[in-house]
N, C-alpha and C positions, 0 to 999 in steps of 0.2 A: 895448418889451420887457416891461415890467411888465404891460401889458394882455394880452399873449400868455400870460404865466405864470398870470394870474388866469383866463383862459379855459380853459387846460389843467386847472387845479384844479377849475373848475366842471364841466367835462366828466367828469373822473374821479369827482367826487362824484355826478354823474348816473348813471354806470355802476354805482356801488355801490348807490345807491338802487334802480335798476332790478333789480339782482340780488336785493335784499332783498324787492322787491315781486312776485316771481314771474315776471319776464321770462325768456324762454328763455335757456339757457346759450349761450355763443358756440361756434362750430365748434371741435372739438378738445378741448372740455371733457368730463369724464365726466358721465354722467347723475346728476342729484341730485333727491331727492324734493322735491316742492313741499309746503310746509306748508299746513295748512288755512287759515291767515290769508292766505297768498299766493294760494292757490286762490280764495278769496272775492274778493279784490281783482282778480284776473285775469278771473274769469268774470261777476261781477254786472253785468247790463245788456248782456251780449254773447251772441252765438249762436256755438256751436262746431260745426264740421263735421268729422266723423270718417271715417277710412278703415280698412279691415281688409284686410291683405295687398294694399295698393295700390288697392283698389276702394272707392268710396263706400259707407259703411255706415249712417250716420244723422247726425242734427243735433239739437242740444239747445240751447234758449234758456234763459238763466238770469235769473230775476227777483230781486227782493229777498227777504231772509229765507229763502233756501234753496229758493224755488219754482223749478220747472223745467217745461219742455215738451219732451218727447222725440218724435222721429219717425224710425223706420227708413226707409230709402230706399223710396219708393213705397207707404208705409203711412199709416195715420191717426196723429194725434198722441195722446199720453197725458200727463196731468199727473202731476208727481212732486215729490219733495222730496229735497234732499241735506242731509246733516249730517256733521260730523266725528266719527269714533270713533277717538280717539288720532290717529295720523298718517294714517289711512285716510279716504277720502271715500266715504260710503255713500249709495246712492240707493234709494228706494222709490217705487213708482208706483201709481196708482189702479186699474190693471188687476190688481193683486196681485203683480206682479213685484217682487222685492227682499225684504230688502235685498241689494243688489249693491255690494260694497265694492271700491274701486279705489285704486291708488297712482298719482298723477300725477307723472311724471318729466320734468324739463327736461334736454334734451340738445342736442348741437350742431345738430340738425335741427329743434328746436322742442319740442313737448310730446307725450308718449306716456302713454297710460293703460293700466295693467296690471291685469287682473282678479285679485282675491285670493280665497282660500278653497280648498276642496277639491273643488268640483264638477267636472263634466266639462269645463267651459270655463275653469277656473282657469288663469291664465297668459296668457290671450288678451290681445293688445295691439292697441289702437286708436291711430292716429296722428291728432292734430289737424292737419287740412290747411288750415283757414282759420278765422279769428275775425273776425266782423263784427257789425254791429248790425241786420241784416236780420231781420224777423219771420218766423216759420214760417207757411207757408200750410197751414192745417189743416182737415180735415173730420172728421166722425165725431160720435158722440153725446156724448162726454165733454168736447168742447171748445167 
């Protein structure tokens, strides 16, 4: 009985740590913003696959110290960097794009990225459909 109680406490502690470290919210929970610290812990060393309106949109590989490699579906890769600006996660790329600032939200379905600002695409939402450690297969002059 005592072992079962200790196991239950350990599992609950693990759930609390996962929530603090930026793991997606459980189904039924309201969307909550991911802190820049949680974002870093969640993306560094990973590749995220994004969809827009249910269709594949692009993939971004995250290295150390804010380095990224972005690829639209069917396009060449471009190097970039991300940095926190308050609660926002802002990206700039070598091709001159950016800064593009996003709010990453954890919800019952996983992670959603919402584009901030006042441009024509403001409010655009990308859904993270997969997170893995696969490298991007890139071509092009800047990679």
